gemmi code that builds the backbone of each chain (N, CA, C; Angstrom):
import gemmi

chains = {
    "A": [
        ("MET", (118.918, 117.074, 97.948), (119.362, 116.545, 99.247), (118.515, 115.331, 99.599)),
        ("GLU", (119.168, 114.272, 100.118), (118.427, 113.047, 100.433), (117.529, 113.251, 101.631)),
        ("ASP", (116.598, 112.276, 101.802), (115.722, 112.330, 102.965), (116.533, 112.218, 104.245)),
        ("LYS", (116.090, 112.933, 105.267), (116.783, 112.894, 106.560), (116.669, 111.487, 107.155)),
        ("ILE", (117.711, 111.046, 107.866), (117.670, 109.743, 108.536), (116.701, 109.814, 109.700)),
        ("LYS", (115.807, 108.819, 109.820), (114.794, 108.902, 110.876), (115.112, 108.010, 112.067)),
        ("LYS", (115.846, 106.919, 111.810), (116.125, 105.992, 112.922), (117.460, 105.314, 112.703)),
        ("VAL", (118.236, 105.160, 113.780), (119.480, 104.401, 113.695), (119.520, 103.377, 114.822)),
        ("SER", (120.026, 102.179, 114.488), (120.231, 101.170, 115.515), (121.712, 100.836, 115.500)),
        ("ILE", (122.377, 101.091, 116.620), (123.836, 100.998, 116.678), (124.247, 99.796, 117.502)),
        ("VAL", (125.082, 98.950, 116.909), (125.590, 97.786, 117.611), (126.931, 98.135, 118.237)),
        ("VAL", (127.091, 97.872, 119.533), (128.379, 98.090, 120.204), (128.925, 96.708, 120.537)),
        ("SER", (129.947, 96.264, 119.813), (130.387, 94.874, 119.950), (131.750, 94.736, 120.614)),
        ("LYS", (132.443, 95.844, 120.835), (133.784, 95.760, 121.387), (133.911, 96.491, 122.696)),
        ("GLY", (134.816, 96.009, 123.535), (135.054, 96.657, 124.822), (136.165, 97.677, 124.721)),
        ("GLY", (136.599, 98.188, 125.843), (137.624, 99.246, 125.834), (136.994, 100.573, 125.471)),
        ("LEU", (137.664, 101.653, 125.841), (137.121, 102.984, 125.572), (136.965, 103.211, 124.069)),
        ("ASP", (137.958, 102.766, 123.291), (137.874, 103.002, 121.851), (136.837, 102.117, 121.182)),
        ("GLY", (136.405, 101.062, 121.916), (135.369, 100.206, 121.349), (133.968, 100.698, 121.655)),
        ("VAL", (133.856, 101.384, 122.795), (132.526, 101.742, 123.302), (132.102, 103.168, 122.929)),
        ("TYR", (133.041, 104.103, 122.969), (132.672, 105.509, 122.771), (132.067, 105.845, 121.402)),
        ("PRO", (132.610, 105.305, 120.289), (132.010, 105.700, 118.998), (130.510, 105.467, 118.946)),
        ("GLY", (130.066, 104.306, 119.448), (128.634, 104.006, 119.436), (127.839, 104.965, 120.302)),
        ("LEU", (128.393, 105.293, 121.480), (127.676, 106.186, 122.390), (127.557, 107.583, 121.790)),
        ("ILE", (128.651, 108.054, 121.172), (128.625, 109.391, 120.588), (127.645, 109.438, 119.418)),
        ("MET", (127.617, 108.356, 118.637), (126.686, 108.347, 117.505), (125.234, 108.309, 117.979)),
        ("ALA", (124.978, 107.541, 119.043), (123.610, 107.471, 119.569), (123.195, 108.826, 120.131)),
        ("ASN", (124.076, 109.451, 120.884), (123.770, 110.756, 121.449), (123.577, 111.791, 120.344)),
        ("GLY", (124.457, 111.735, 119.342), (124.340, 112.665, 118.213), (123.022, 112.491, 117.473)),
        ("ALA", (122.600, 111.240, 117.345), (121.325, 110.970, 116.682), (120.185, 111.617, 117.467)),
        ("ARG", (120.171, 111.413, 118.752), (119.104, 111.984, 119.582), (119.122, 113.496, 119.546)),
        ("MET", (120.332, 114.096, 119.484), (120.437, 115.561, 119.432), (119.808, 116.098, 118.156)),
        ("ASP", (119.730, 115.254, 117.122), (119.131, 115.691, 115.865), (117.715, 115.181, 115.702)),
        ("GLY", (117.139, 114.670, 116.770), (115.760, 114.195, 116.700), (115.619, 112.859, 115.998)),
        ("ILE", (116.742, 112.128, 115.829), (116.691, 110.820, 115.176), (116.446, 109.762, 116.247)),
        ("GLU", (115.488, 108.848, 115.979), (115.218, 107.766, 116.916), (116.468, 106.881, 116.989)),
        ("ALA", (116.849, 106.436, 118.188), (118.093, 105.680, 118.303), (117.954, 104.468, 119.213)),
        ("ASN", (118.566, 103.371, 118.796), (118.657, 102.168, 119.621), (120.124, 101.810, 119.778)),
        ("LEU", (120.514, 101.357, 120.963), (121.865, 100.852, 121.178), (121.766, 99.384, 121.544)),
        ("PHE", (122.527, 98.551, 120.855), (122.494, 97.112, 121.098), (123.900, 96.688, 121.493)),
        ("PHE", (124.045, 96.256, 122.746), (125.360, 95.908, 123.269), (125.562, 94.407, 123.210)),
        ("THR", (126.664, 93.995, 122.575), (126.934, 92.569, 122.451), (128.400, 92.302, 122.731)),
        ("PHE", (128.717, 91.055, 123.070), (130.088, 90.667, 123.393), (130.716, 91.626, 124.407)),
        ("PHE", (131.951, 92.049, 124.184), (132.585, 92.882, 125.204), (131.991, 94.282, 125.300)),
        ("GLY", (131.141, 94.615, 124.332), (130.429, 95.893, 124.419), (129.515, 95.934, 125.636)),
        ("LEU", (129.124, 94.747, 126.138), (128.267, 94.682, 127.316), (128.882, 95.370, 128.532)),
        ("ASP", (130.203, 95.484, 128.541), (130.882, 96.157, 129.659), (130.301, 97.544, 129.911)),
        ("ALA", (129.864, 98.199, 128.835), (129.394, 99.583, 128.957), (128.085, 99.688, 129.726)),
        ("ILE", (127.364, 98.551, 129.846), (126.088, 98.603, 130.567), (126.065, 97.682, 131.782)),
        ("THR", (127.190, 97.037, 132.053), (127.269, 96.138, 133.207), (127.694, 96.951, 134.420)),
        ("LYS", (126.870, 96.903, 135.472), (127.114, 97.748, 136.651), (128.538, 97.634, 137.169)),
        ("LYS", (129.038, 96.378, 137.254), (130.367, 96.203, 137.867), (131.502, 96.690, 136.987)),
        ("ARG", (131.254, 96.833, 135.678), (132.376, 97.132, 134.793), (132.336, 98.513, 134.160)),
        ("MET", (131.142, 99.134, 134.121), (131.011, 100.320, 133.286), (131.859, 101.498, 133.761)),
        ("GLY", (132.225, 101.494, 135.046), (133.042, 102.606, 135.529), (134.530, 102.325, 135.415)),
        ("LYS", (134.863, 101.129, 134.869), (136.286, 100.741, 134.892), (136.824, 100.450, 133.502)),
        ("ILE", (136.147, 100.904, 132.488), (136.586, 100.574, 131.137), (137.876, 101.318, 130.823)),
        ("LYS", (138.842, 100.576, 130.251), (140.152, 101.171, 129.988), (140.424, 101.207, 128.490)),
        ("ILE", (141.590, 101.775, 128.177), (142.049, 101.730, 126.801), (143.137, 100.664, 126.726)),
        ("ALA", (143.059, 99.803, 125.722), (144.049, 98.733, 125.577), (145.348, 99.317, 125.030)),
        ("THR", (146.461, 99.020, 125.694), (147.734, 99.556, 125.219), (148.633, 98.454, 124.653)),
        ("VAL", (148.130, 97.222, 124.653), (148.906, 96.114, 124.073), (148.167, 95.588, 122.856)),
        ("GLY", (148.902, 95.438, 121.764), (148.278, 94.887, 120.563), (147.199, 95.789, 120.001)),
        ("ASN", (147.317, 97.094, 120.272), (146.335, 98.058, 119.790), (147.030, 99.028, 118.849)),
        ("PRO", (147.009, 98.731, 117.538), (147.759, 99.557, 116.589), (147.317, 101.013, 116.602)),
        ("GLY", (146.088, 101.248, 117.026), (145.586, 102.624, 117.084), (146.315, 103.495, 118.093)),
        ("MET", (147.044, 102.881, 119.013), (147.744, 103.660, 120.038), (149.016, 104.309, 119.506)),
        ("HIS", (149.445, 103.895, 118.319), (150.671, 104.463, 117.729), (151.839, 104.375, 118.691)),
        ("MET", (151.997, 103.193, 119.261), (152.995, 103.049, 120.305), (153.361, 101.581, 120.360)),
        ("ALA", (154.640, 101.259, 120.627), (155.050, 99.853, 120.672), (154.389, 99.141, 121.844)),
        ("SER", (153.878, 97.926, 121.584), (153.218, 97.152, 122.635), (154.137, 96.900, 123.814)),
        ("ILE", (155.450, 96.840, 123.550), (156.375, 96.535, 124.631), (156.328, 97.608, 125.725)),
        ("LEU", (155.942, 98.838, 125.317), (155.756, 99.891, 126.322), (154.419, 99.687, 127.033)),
        ("GLY", (153.451, 99.284, 126.242), (152.099, 99.135, 126.769), (151.961, 98.054, 127.822)),
        ("ILE", (152.925, 97.101, 127.798), (152.899, 95.992, 128.760), (153.275, 96.487, 130.151)),
        ("LEU", (154.047, 97.570, 130.214), (154.550, 98.023, 131.515), (153.408, 98.184, 132.503)),
        ("PRO", (153.611, 97.727, 133.739), (152.539, 97.814, 134.737), (152.082, 99.249, 134.919)),
        ("GLY", (150.784, 99.452, 134.931), (150.250, 100.790, 135.161), (150.096, 101.610, 133.911)),
        ("PHE", (150.648, 101.143, 132.776), (150.613, 101.988, 131.581), (149.195, 102.151, 131.044)),
        ("SER", (148.447, 101.045, 131.031), (147.070, 101.125, 130.533), (146.239, 102.070, 131.410)),
        ("ALA", (146.455, 101.961, 132.717), (145.717, 102.841, 133.639), (146.089, 104.294, 133.389)),
        ("PHE", (147.398, 104.531, 133.110), (147.868, 105.893, 132.851), (147.253, 106.437, 131.557)),
        ("ALA", (147.316, 105.613, 130.490), (146.763, 106.053, 129.209), (145.269, 106.321, 129.331)),
        ("THR", (144.578, 105.451, 130.081), (143.135, 105.619, 130.293), (142.857, 106.921, 131.018)),
        ("SER", (143.604, 107.175, 132.073), (143.386, 108.381, 132.872), (143.620, 109.633, 132.042)),
        ("MET", (144.666, 109.636, 131.205), (144.950, 110.794, 130.336), (143.798, 111.009, 129.373)),
        ("MET", (143.323, 109.898, 128.795), (142.263, 110.002, 127.798), (140.975, 110.537, 128.425)),
        ("LEU", (140.638, 110.044, 129.619), (139.407, 110.485, 130.279), (139.483, 111.972, 130.634)),
        ("LYS", (140.671, 112.414, 131.055), (140.827, 113.838, 131.398), (140.616, 114.696, 130.154)),
        ("THR", (141.224, 114.275, 129.042), (141.099, 115.030, 127.791), (139.650, 115.080, 127.342)),
        ("MET", (138.961, 113.948, 127.459), (137.569, 113.902, 127.021), (136.690, 114.790, 127.898)),
        ("ASP", (136.963, 114.783, 129.180), (136.173, 115.614, 130.089), (136.302, 117.086, 129.712)),
        ("LYS", (137.508, 117.478, 129.277), (137.725, 118.885, 128.905), (136.872, 119.277, 127.708)),
        ("ILE", (136.619, 118.337, 126.795), (135.768, 118.683, 125.655), (134.342, 118.202, 125.896)),
        ("ASP", (134.020, 118.001, 127.160), (132.655, 117.730, 127.585), (132.110, 116.367, 127.202)),
        ("ILE", (132.997, 115.401, 126.965), (132.518, 114.038, 126.746), (132.510, 113.332, 128.100)),
        ("PRO", (131.345, 112.870, 128.546), (131.257, 112.313, 129.897), (131.858, 110.907, 130.006)),
        ("PRO", (132.218, 110.476, 131.225), (132.632, 109.086, 131.421), (131.451, 108.158, 131.137)),
        ("VAL", (131.750, 106.883, 130.861), (130.728, 105.951, 130.364), (129.437, 105.912, 131.186)),
        ("PRO", (129.500, 105.756, 132.528), (128.224, 105.685, 133.255), (127.361, 106.933, 133.060)),
        ("GLU", (127.995, 108.122, 133.082), (127.245, 109.368, 132.896), (126.703, 109.453, 131.473)),
        ("PHE", (127.480, 108.979, 130.506), (127.082, 109.027, 129.109), (125.871, 108.109, 128.872)),
        ("ILE", (125.907, 106.918, 129.482), (124.778, 105.988, 129.341), (123.507, 106.634, 129.889)),
        ("GLU", (123.635, 107.296, 131.037), (122.473, 107.960, 131.630), (121.970, 109.068, 130.691)),
        ("MET", (122.947, 109.814, 130.112), (122.599, 110.938, 129.248), (121.862, 110.481, 127.997)),
        ("VAL", (122.366, 109.423, 127.335), (121.685, 108.992, 126.101), (120.324, 108.395, 126.419)),
        ("SER", (120.224, 107.725, 127.566), (118.942, 107.165, 127.962), (117.938, 108.286, 128.240)),
        ("ASP", (118.370, 109.314, 128.984), (117.500, 110.459, 129.259), (117.115, 111.183, 127.977)),
        ("ALA", (117.979, 111.096, 126.982), (117.694, 111.764, 125.708), (116.714, 110.953, 124.871)),
        ("GLY", (116.349, 109.741, 125.354), (115.336, 108.973, 124.644), (115.887, 107.794, 123.850)),
        ("CYS", (117.184, 107.505, 123.975), (117.734, 106.359, 123.258), (117.338, 105.081, 124.003)),
        ("LYS", (117.044, 104.028, 123.254), (116.707, 102.752, 123.902), (117.979, 101.902, 124.002)),
        ("LEU", (118.149, 101.173, 125.103), (119.347, 100.372, 125.278), (118.989, 98.896, 125.444)),
        ("TYR", (119.684, 98.042, 124.721), (119.393, 96.613, 124.771), (120.676, 95.804, 124.954)),
        ("ALA", (120.535, 94.657, 125.643), (121.657, 93.733, 125.794), (121.387, 92.511, 124.930)),
        ("CYS", (122.470, 91.978, 124.364), (122.329, 90.842, 123.455), (122.140, 89.547, 124.242)),
        ("LYS", (121.062, 88.834, 123.949), (120.742, 87.619, 124.710), (121.828, 86.552, 124.588)),
        ("ALA", (122.375, 86.386, 123.412), (123.403, 85.356, 123.209), (124.602, 85.583, 124.114)),
        ("THR", (125.033, 86.847, 124.188), (126.192, 87.149, 125.040), (125.831, 87.013, 126.513)),
        ("VAL", (124.617, 87.465, 126.853), (124.161, 87.363, 128.242), (124.195, 85.895, 128.684)),
        ("ASP", (123.702, 85.007, 127.807), (123.708, 83.575, 128.130), (125.134, 83.065, 128.237)),
        ("MET", (125.984, 83.535, 127.303), (127.365, 83.055, 127.249), (128.130, 83.446, 128.510)),
        ("PHE", (127.963, 84.685, 128.967), (128.684, 85.154, 130.144), (127.891, 84.915, 131.428)),
        ("LYS", (126.765, 84.239, 131.308), (125.903, 83.883, 132.448), (125.509, 85.135, 133.253)),
        ("LEU", (125.067, 86.150, 132.549), (124.646, 87.383, 133.219), (123.135, 87.374, 133.410)),
        ("LYS", (122.664, 88.313, 134.269), (121.221, 88.459, 134.477), (120.871, 89.933, 134.288)),
        ("LYS", (119.598, 90.229, 134.106), (119.179, 91.627, 133.910), (119.633, 92.508, 135.082)),
        ("GLU", (119.697, 91.919, 136.280), (120.095, 92.709, 137.457), (121.557, 93.136, 137.399)),
        ("ASP", (122.350, 92.464, 136.530), (123.759, 92.846, 136.422), (123.923, 94.136, 135.631)),
        ("PHE", (122.859, 94.521, 134.935), (122.962, 95.708, 134.087), (122.449, 96.948, 134.782)),
        ("CYS", (122.879, 98.115, 134.255), (122.436, 99.390, 134.824), (120.941, 99.567, 134.530)),
        ("PRO", (120.260, 100.410, 135.316), (118.803, 100.547, 135.165), (118.354, 101.103, 133.808)),
        ("GLN", (119.286, 101.729, 133.067), (118.901, 102.326, 131.785), (118.643, 101.269, 130.705)),
        ("VAL", (119.080, 100.012, 130.949), (118.882, 98.967, 129.942), (117.401, 98.607, 129.873)),
        ("ASP", (116.824, 98.666, 128.680), (115.392, 98.404, 128.532), (115.077, 96.920, 128.593)),
        ("SER", (115.824, 96.112, 127.853), (115.613, 94.668, 127.943), (116.746, 93.901, 127.287)),
        ("VAL", (116.723, 92.562, 127.529), (117.677, 91.661, 126.883), (116.948, 91.089, 125.677)),
        ("ILE", (117.518, 91.242, 124.491), (116.813, 90.787, 123.292), (117.724, 89.939, 122.414)),
        ("ASN", (117.114, 89.124, 121.574), (117.928, 88.322, 120.656), (118.076, 89.054, 119.321)),
        ("VAL", (118.860, 88.481, 118.419), (119.186, 89.187, 117.182), (117.945, 89.391, 116.306)),
        ("GLY", (117.012, 88.432, 116.366), (115.778, 88.577, 115.590), (114.993, 89.800, 116.028)),
        ("LYS", (114.892, 89.968, 117.354), (114.190, 91.133, 117.893), (114.928, 92.409, 117.510)),
        ("PHE", (116.260, 92.336, 117.504), (117.045, 93.509, 117.120), (116.688, 93.938, 115.693)),
        ("TYR", (116.588, 92.950, 114.773), (116.236, 93.300, 113.399), (114.834, 93.888, 113.318)),
        ("GLU", (113.957, 93.369, 114.172), (112.582, 93.889, 114.206), (112.570, 95.355, 114.591)),
        ("ILE", (113.284, 95.696, 115.672), (113.237, 97.077, 116.146), (114.036, 98.021, 115.244)),
        ("SER", (114.961, 97.439, 114.449), (115.746, 98.283, 113.550), (115.051, 98.522, 112.226)),
        ("ALA", (113.952, 97.812, 111.982), (113.301, 97.870, 110.676), (112.931, 99.301, 110.308)),
        ("GLY", (113.207, 99.641, 109.057), (112.873, 100.984, 108.587), (113.942, 102.014, 108.882)),
        ("GLY", (114.995, 101.601, 109.596), (116.052, 102.557, 109.917), (117.403, 102.041, 109.451)),
        ("GLN", (118.447, 102.747, 109.836), (119.793, 102.341, 109.457), (120.411, 101.530, 110.595)),
        ("ILE", (121.268, 100.569, 110.231), (121.982, 99.811, 111.249), (123.459, 100.159, 111.145)),
        ("ILE", (124.040, 100.515, 112.301), (125.465, 100.865, 112.312), (126.185, 99.876, 113.215)),
        ("PHE", (127.257, 99.275, 112.683), (128.006, 98.297, 113.467), (129.317, 98.918, 113.961)),
        ("THR", (129.532, 98.864, 115.270), (130.797, 99.408, 115.773), (131.527, 98.358, 116.613)),
    ],
    "B": [
        ("MET", (124.182, 138.422, 102.975), (123.609, 137.754, 104.138), (122.082, 137.790, 104.028)),
        ("PRO", (121.471, 136.617, 103.990), (119.997, 136.597, 103.843), (119.319, 137.245, 105.042)),
        ("LYS", (118.167, 137.869, 104.768), (117.421, 138.513, 105.842), (116.140, 137.725, 106.055)),
        ("LYS", (115.698, 137.690, 107.289), (114.455, 136.988, 107.575), (113.507, 137.954, 108.279)),
        ("GLN", (112.230, 137.881, 107.872), (111.250, 138.792, 108.454), (110.446, 138.083, 109.531)),
        ("PHE", (110.463, 138.625, 110.732), (109.617, 138.108, 111.803), (108.690, 139.239, 112.217)),
        ("GLY", (107.478, 139.220, 111.686), (106.557, 140.309, 112.016), (107.098, 141.611, 111.463)),
        ("THR", (107.371, 142.549, 112.356), (107.847, 143.852, 111.900), (109.367, 143.941, 111.913)),
        ("VAL", (110.020, 142.888, 112.420), (111.477, 142.951, 112.562), (112.156, 142.110, 111.477)),
        ("ALA", (113.220, 142.652, 110.894), (114.008, 141.888, 109.927), (115.373, 141.624, 110.541)),
        ("VAL", (115.807, 140.356, 110.530), (117.111, 140.036, 111.115), (117.999, 139.334, 110.088)),
        ("ASP", (119.301, 139.417, 110.274), (120.251, 138.728, 109.402), (120.411, 137.296, 109.896)),
        ("VAL", (120.290, 136.339, 108.972), (120.453, 134.928, 109.347), (121.379, 134.223, 108.380)),
        ("ASP", (121.932, 133.063, 108.818), (122.725, 132.248, 107.894), (121.787, 131.324, 107.123)),
        ("GLU", (122.386, 130.414, 106.303), (121.517, 129.587, 105.440), (120.582, 128.688, 106.229)),
        ("GLU", (120.926, 128.434, 107.499), (120.070, 127.539, 108.282), (119.122, 128.288, 109.213)),
        ("GLY", (119.176, 129.596, 109.152), (118.244, 130.367, 109.963), (118.766, 130.784, 111.317)),
        ("PHE", (120.054, 130.579, 111.565), (120.645, 131.034, 112.836), (121.016, 132.506, 112.711)),
        ("LEU", (120.749, 133.278, 113.758), (121.065, 134.703, 113.722), (122.582, 134.916, 113.579)),
        ("THR", (122.960, 135.860, 112.728), (124.388, 136.146, 112.579), (124.801, 137.350, 113.411)),
        ("ASP", (123.826, 138.127, 113.875), (124.134, 139.288, 114.699), (123.251, 139.262, 115.941)),
        ("PHE", (123.826, 138.865, 117.060), (123.058, 138.694, 118.281), (122.379, 139.986, 118.741)),
        ("ALA", (122.959, 141.129, 118.350), (122.376, 142.414, 118.759), (120.955, 142.581, 118.218)),
        ("GLN", (120.616, 141.818, 117.153), (119.282, 141.951, 116.574), (118.247, 141.090, 117.304)),
        ("TRP", (118.694, 140.290, 118.267), (117.781, 139.371, 118.953), (116.844, 140.086, 119.904)),
        ("THR", (115.584, 139.712, 119.867), (114.612, 140.204, 120.864), (113.761, 139.015, 121.279)),
        ("ARG", (112.997, 139.178, 122.344), (112.130, 138.096, 122.803), (111.071, 137.759, 121.764)),
        ("GLU", (110.672, 138.808, 120.980), (109.653, 138.553, 119.943), (110.249, 137.680, 118.842)),
        ("VAL", (111.499, 137.980, 118.457), (112.188, 137.173, 117.448), (112.297, 135.734, 117.948)),
        ("ALA", (112.652, 135.594, 119.236), (112.780, 134.258, 119.824), (111.462, 133.489, 119.705)),
        ("ALA", (110.359, 134.144, 120.076), (109.051, 133.484, 120.024), (108.689, 133.093, 118.601)),
        ("ALA", (109.051, 133.965, 117.638), (108.739, 133.668, 116.242), (109.547, 132.475, 115.736)),
        ("ILE", (110.842, 132.444, 116.085), (111.688, 131.311, 115.680), (111.160, 130.026, 116.328)),
        ("ALA", (110.757, 130.129, 117.589), (110.253, 128.945, 118.309), (109.048, 128.359, 117.579)),
        ("LYS", (108.142, 129.272, 117.128), (106.944, 128.793, 116.406), (107.355, 128.028, 115.165)),
        ("GLU", (108.350, 128.568, 114.444), (108.846, 127.894, 113.238), (109.419, 126.532, 113.562)),
        ("GLU", (110.017, 126.400, 114.761), (110.636, 125.148, 115.173), (109.635, 124.202, 115.796)),
        ("GLY", (108.362, 124.568, 115.762), (107.342, 123.665, 116.267), (107.014, 123.836, 117.733)),
        ("ILE", (107.509, 124.933, 118.331), (107.167, 125.197, 119.731), (106.181, 126.356, 119.729)),
        ("ALA", (104.929, 126.025, 120.048), (103.859, 127.013, 119.898), (104.058, 128.228, 120.778)),
        ("ALA", (104.475, 127.996, 122.022), (104.656, 129.130, 122.937), (105.826, 128.845, 123.877)),
        ("LEU", (106.583, 129.884, 124.193), (107.727, 129.718, 125.094), (107.269, 129.901, 126.533)),
        ("THR", (107.426, 128.849, 127.327), (107.024, 128.899, 128.735), (108.198, 129.394, 129.583)),
        ("PRO", (107.946, 129.717, 130.869), (109.052, 130.129, 131.739), (110.195, 129.101, 131.750)),
        ("ALA", (109.856, 127.820, 131.624), (110.910, 126.788, 131.600), (111.803, 126.977, 130.375)),
        ("HIS", (111.186, 127.303, 129.224), (111.971, 127.573, 128.019), (112.888, 128.766, 128.240)),
        ("TRP", (112.316, 129.830, 128.813), (113.094, 131.057, 129.007), (114.282, 130.829, 129.942)),
        ("LYS", (114.085, 129.956, 130.943), (115.201, 129.667, 131.864), (116.375, 129.107, 131.088)),
        ("VAL", (116.081, 128.199, 130.162), (117.136, 127.581, 129.353), (117.780, 128.611, 128.439)),
        ("ILE", (116.924, 129.418, 127.777), (117.438, 130.421, 126.837), (118.358, 131.399, 127.556)),
        ("GLU", (117.888, 131.871, 128.725), (118.696, 132.850, 129.456), (120.015, 132.239, 129.924)),
        ("PHE", (119.978, 130.987, 130.363), (121.209, 130.339, 130.805), (122.184, 130.201, 129.650)),
        ("MET", (121.667, 129.807, 128.481), (122.533, 129.628, 127.310), (123.182, 130.955, 126.917)),
        ("GLN", (122.393, 132.036, 126.979), (122.949, 133.329, 126.603), (124.001, 133.781, 127.606)),
        ("LYS", (123.748, 133.491, 128.876), (124.712, 133.869, 129.931), (126.014, 133.094, 129.737)),
        ("GLU", (125.903, 131.786, 129.476), (127.084, 130.948, 129.251), (127.873, 131.431, 128.051)),
        ("PHE", (127.162, 131.814, 126.998), (127.833, 132.262, 125.785), (128.578, 133.561, 126.038)),
        ("LYS", (127.934, 134.438, 126.826), (128.575, 135.718, 127.128), (129.831, 135.483, 127.949)),
        ("GLU", (129.751, 134.565, 128.922), (130.883, 134.354, 129.831), (131.973, 133.489, 129.223)),
        ("ASN", (131.597, 132.478, 128.432), (132.602, 131.539, 127.934), (132.775, 131.549, 126.424)),
        ("GLY", (131.959, 132.311, 125.722), (132.095, 132.384, 124.271), (131.655, 131.119, 123.554)),
        ("GLN", (131.053, 130.188, 124.300), (130.632, 128.947, 123.648), (129.218, 128.595, 124.019)),
        ("VAL", (128.488, 128.028, 123.045), (127.145, 127.548, 123.344), (127.284, 126.320, 124.258)),
        ("PRO", (126.625, 126.299, 125.411), (126.804, 125.159, 126.318), (126.268, 123.851, 125.733)),
        ("SER", (126.969, 122.765, 126.009), (126.535, 121.456, 125.522), (125.367, 120.967, 126.382)),
        ("ILE", (124.728, 119.895, 125.903), (123.607, 119.329, 126.666), (124.108, 118.843, 128.021)),
        ("ARG", (125.322, 118.338, 128.054), (125.882, 117.868, 129.326), (126.003, 119.023, 130.317)),
        ("LYS", (126.477, 120.186, 129.804), (126.621, 121.364, 130.670), (125.262, 121.823, 131.160)),
        ("LEU", (124.276, 121.808, 130.261), (122.944, 122.246, 130.642), (122.393, 121.351, 131.751)),
        ("ASN", (122.632, 120.043, 131.612), (122.145, 119.105, 132.613), (122.835, 119.339, 133.947)),
        ("LYS", (124.164, 119.551, 133.910), (124.930, 119.724, 135.145), (124.645, 121.058, 135.809)),
        ("SER", (124.174, 122.031, 135.049), (123.970, 123.366, 135.608), (122.852, 123.391, 136.633)),
        ("GLY", (121.974, 122.405, 136.541), (120.839, 122.393, 137.463), (119.667, 123.209, 136.956)),
        ("VAL", (119.875, 123.928, 135.851), (118.790, 124.747, 135.293), (117.731, 123.849, 134.650)),
        ("VAL", (118.216, 122.801, 133.988), (117.267, 121.907, 133.316), (117.915, 120.541, 133.187)),
        ("SER", (117.112, 119.478, 133.347), (117.671, 118.132, 133.214), (117.638, 117.736, 131.741)),
        ("THR", (118.420, 116.691, 131.399), (118.452, 116.235, 130.006), (117.051, 115.861, 129.533)),
        ("LYS", (116.317, 115.124, 130.396), (114.961, 114.684, 130.018), (114.071, 115.878, 129.720)),
        ("GLU", (114.126, 116.879, 130.639), (113.277, 118.058, 130.488), (113.640, 118.811, 129.217)),
        ("LEU", (114.951, 118.879, 128.938), (115.430, 119.604, 127.763), (114.839, 119.008, 126.492)),
        ("TYR", (114.813, 117.656, 126.424), (114.254, 117.005, 125.250), (112.737, 117.181, 125.185)),
        ("ASP", (112.097, 117.335, 126.353), (110.652, 117.595, 126.348), (110.353, 119.004, 125.872)),
        ("LEU", (111.187, 119.973, 126.334), (110.946, 121.375, 125.993), (111.241, 121.663, 124.521)),
        ("PHE", (112.313, 121.055, 124.013), (112.749, 121.326, 122.634), (112.851, 120.010, 121.878)),
        ("PRO", (111.710, 119.405, 121.524), (111.773, 118.081, 120.905), (112.463, 118.105, 119.553)),
        ("GLY", (113.195, 117.048, 119.259), (113.817, 116.921, 117.949), (115.091, 117.701, 117.745)),
        ("GLY", (115.865, 117.885, 118.789), (117.118, 118.602, 118.541), (117.335, 119.744, 119.495)),
        ("PRO", (117.352, 119.443, 120.812), (117.361, 120.519, 121.811), (118.515, 121.497, 121.686)),
        ("ALA", (119.730, 121.023, 121.499), (120.856, 121.960, 121.483), (120.722, 122.935, 120.326)),
        ("LYS", (120.400, 122.415, 119.146), (120.284, 123.283, 117.964), (119.102, 124.222, 118.082)),
        ("LYS", (117.932, 123.665, 118.483), (116.725, 124.491, 118.537), (116.862, 125.591, 119.569)),
        ("ALA", (117.344, 125.211, 120.762), (117.469, 126.210, 121.821), (118.459, 127.295, 121.406)),
        ("ALA", (119.552, 126.894, 120.730), (120.545, 127.887, 120.296), (119.941, 128.826, 119.264)),
        ("LYS", (119.139, 128.281, 118.349), (118.529, 129.113, 117.309), (117.580, 130.124, 117.935)),
        ("ILE", (116.734, 129.608, 118.857), (115.755, 130.479, 119.502), (116.449, 131.534, 120.349)),
        ("ALA", (117.591, 131.180, 120.941), (118.314, 132.119, 121.791), (119.157, 133.088, 120.975)),
        ("GLY", (119.113, 132.960, 119.661), (119.817, 133.908, 118.807), (121.297, 133.631, 118.676)),
        ("MET", (121.719, 132.389, 118.978), (123.148, 132.085, 118.956), (123.513, 131.267, 117.727)),
        ("LYS", (124.837, 131.015, 117.603), (125.298, 130.241, 116.462), (124.931, 128.767, 116.649)),
        ("LYS", (124.966, 128.038, 115.539), (124.722, 126.602, 115.603), (125.839, 125.947, 116.404)),
        ("PRO", (125.492, 125.093, 117.392), (126.542, 124.450, 118.186), (127.397, 123.530, 117.321)),
        ("GLU", (128.715, 123.543, 117.584), (129.628, 122.828, 116.693), (130.069, 121.487, 117.230)),
        ("GLY", (129.937, 121.260, 118.549), (130.507, 120.063, 119.157), (129.777, 118.791, 118.771)),
        ("CYS", (130.374, 117.667, 119.157), (129.783, 116.372, 118.875), (128.947, 115.878, 120.039)),
        ("VAL", (128.997, 116.600, 121.134), (128.281, 116.134, 122.314), (127.193, 117.140, 122.670)),
    ],
}
model = gemmi.Model(1)
for chain_id, residues in chains.items():
    chain = gemmi.Chain(chain_id)
    for i, (resn, *xyz) in enumerate(residues, 1):
        res = gemmi.Residue()
        res.name, res.seqid = resn, gemmi.SeqId(i, " ")
        for name, pos in zip(("N", "CA", "C"), xyz):
            atom = gemmi.Atom()
            atom.name, atom.element = name, gemmi.Element(name[0])
            atom.pos, atom.b_iso = gemmi.Position(*pos), 0.0
            res.add_atom(atom)
        chain.add_residue(res)
    model.add_chain(chain)
structure = gemmi.Structure()
structure.add_model(model)
structure.setup_entities()
């Protein structure tokens, strides 16, 4: 059997529920197994840690082949909100928390959270725009530094 | 089914050391498993978690997730990781004599 994984650094680069949840679940799972974990949010992944947006993340119903549904239905007003609401209810039943609660949970579990400096500059954000669980805004070089010796997962 | 010896008591365990028959669980077995898991002594805070997990399992047939433990008010997520470092859900379940938790959360 190979050596146990000791550290993972997970990049969250996409928005939407399907873009954000895999990274959060992997980070939480890592912490549950005593694995050191870092989360690095970049591009639209920043939504998951931005105070104004983290409670409003939806599932994309247009141009999303994963939905197994024609986009022409997904365009209908209210459909994305409906699909999002159904998905959140289902997740709650299997004990997966909504994004703000999940961010708090992984942070309390010892995961470190970082925002990507390039995206922060691009969207003209400030540290105050992020939830308190964010440790700092770092650039890609710093990300490689903190990931050294561990695995990097891109989502 | 492999047997494991804890002092004078022998219990049935699976390949990972989780008890397969909860009826064999005692507080002494719990303390012995805890020592193996790197917890030198079980404090009242540990016992609160263990008892809650056993109560939840009896009532709902499922080992409670970390989210449930946090929401229960019995223990916060931070405290849980302090009490059972390196894998709270698994360690607490093992010490409490329950099956390995299966969920992803």
